[in-house]
C-alpha positions as CSV (number, residue, x, y, z in Angstrom):
1,M,-0.1,-0.1,0.0
2,D,2.9,2.5,0.7
3,D,4.0,1.9,-2.9
4,K,0.4,2.9,-4.3
5,K,0.4,5.8,-1.7
6,G,3.7,7.2,-3.1
7,L,2.8,6.6,-6.7
8,Y,-0.6,8.4,-6.3
9,R,1.1,11.3,-4.4
10,D,3.6,11.8,-7.3
11,L,0.8,11.3,-9.9
12,L,-1.3,14.1,-8.1
13,I,1.6,16.4,-7.8
14,R,2.5,16.1,-11.7
15,L,-1.2,16.8,-12.6
16,Y,-1.5,19.7,-10.6
17,G,1.8,20.9,-12.0
18,W,0.5,20.5,-15.5
19,R,-2.7,22.2,-14.4
20,D,-0.6,25.0,-12.8
21,S,1.6,25.3,-15.9
22,L,-1.6,25.9,-18.2
23,A,-3.0,28.4,-15.7
24,S,0.3,30.3,-15.8
25,V,-0.1,30.4,-19.7
26,L,-3.5,31.7,-19.3
27,R,-2.3,34.6,-17.0
28,N,0.4,35.3,-19.6
29,E,3.0,34.4,-16.8
30,D,4.4,31.1,-18.5
31,D,6.3,29.3,-15.8
32,G,8.2,27.3,-18.6
33,K,7.5,24.0,-16.9
34,L,4.6,22.9,-19.2
35,V,6.5,20.3,-21.4
36,D,8.3,18.9,-18.3
37,N,5.1,18.8,-16.2
38,R,3.1,17.1,-19.1
39,S,5.9,14.5,-19.8
40,I,6.3,13.4,-16.2
41,A,2.6,13.3,-15.7
42,Y,2.3,11.0,-18.5
43,K,4.9,8.7,-16.9
44,W,2.7,8.6,-13.8
45,I,-0.4,8.2,-15.7
46,V,0.9,5.1,-17.3
47,E,2.2,3.8,-13.9
48,T,-1.1,4.3,-12.3
49,S,-3.0,2.7,-15.0
50,L,-1.0,-0.6,-14.5
51,I,-1.9,-1.0,-10.6
52,A,-5.0,1.1,-10.0
53,D,-8.5,-0.2,-9.8
54,D,-11.3,0.7,-12.3
55,R,-12.6,3.6,-10.5
56,V,-9.1,5.3,-10.4
57,R,-8.2,4.4,-13.9
58,S,-11.3,5.9,-15.1
59,A,-10.9,9.1,-13.2
60,V,-7.2,9.3,-14.4
61,T,-8.5,9.0,-17.9
62,D,-11.0,11.7,-17.4
63,V,-8.4,13.9,-15.9
64,H,-5.8,13.3,-18.7
65,R,-8.5,14.1,-21.3
66,A,-9.6,17.2,-19.6
67,L,-6.0,18.3,-19.5
68,V,-5.2,17.6,-23.0
69,D,-8.6,19.6,-24.1
70,A,-7.7,22.4,-21.9
71,Q,-4.1,22.7,-23.2
72,T,-5.5,22.9,-26.6
73,V,-7.8,25.7,-25.8
74,V,-5.1,27.4,-23.7
75,L,-2.4,27.3,-26.3
76,D,-4.4,27.5,-29.5
77,S,-7.0,30.1,-28.5
78,A,-6.6,33.8,-29.5
79,S,-8.6,34.6,-26.5
80,T,-10.1,32.6,-23.6
81,A,-11.7,35.6,-22.0
82,G,-15.0,34.6,-20.2
83,E,-13.9,30.9,-20.5
84,R,-12.9,28.6,-17.8
85,P,-10.8,26.2,-19.7
86,L,-9.4,24.4,-16.8
87,Q,-12.7,23.9,-14.9
88,A,-13.1,20.3,-16.2
89,V,-9.6,19.7,-15.0
90,E,-10.5,21.0,-11.5
91,D,-13.7,18.9,-11.4
92,G,-11.7,15.7,-12.6
93,L,-9.0,16.3,-10.0
94,V,-11.5,16.2,-7.2
95,V,-13.0,13.1,-8.5
96,L,-9.8,11.4,-8.8
97,E,-8.7,12.4,-5.3
98,D,-11.9,10.9,-4.0
99,A,-11.2,7.6,-6.0
100,L,-7.6,7.5,-4.8
101,R,-8.7,7.9,-1.2
102,A,-11.4,5.2,-1.6
103,E,-8.9,2.7,-3.1
104,L,-6.3,3.4,-0.5
105,A,-9.0,3.1,2.3
106,V,-9.9,-0.3,1.0
107,S,-6.4,-1.6,0.6
108,A,-5.8,-0.4,4.2
109,R,-8.9,-2.5,5.4
110,V,-7.9,-5.5,3.5
111,R,-4.5,-5.3,4.9
112,S,-5.5,-5.0,8.5
113,R,-7.9,-8.0,8.0
114,F,-5.1,-10.0,6.5
115,G,-2.8,-9.2,9.3
116,A,-5.4,-10.2,11.8
117,W,-5.7,-13.6,10.3
118,R,-2.0,-14.2,10.7
119,L,-2.3,-13.9,14.4
């Protein structure tokens, strides 16, 4: 479980980094980290997809899709005034965090039960 916890932490850090980089571009304050954050997020997305349950994989896919869509809008649009291109990303991250917490809680309960059987 500790491995999953660390992986999920790293995944969230990179997804939020990607989101933050897009937000900085929107504010005309490009942090110069978009490519790095996106590339490393892809690595953690793949890692997560190999070990996560269906709910987490689905949430990761939704956030990934939202980030790609938002990036297209942010980088290709002449103006995003009045739009909220990162709203779907924000919503997806909330769902993903809930899914990650739920999976880790289930893993912890299973682990504690398994440990009790050993006694």
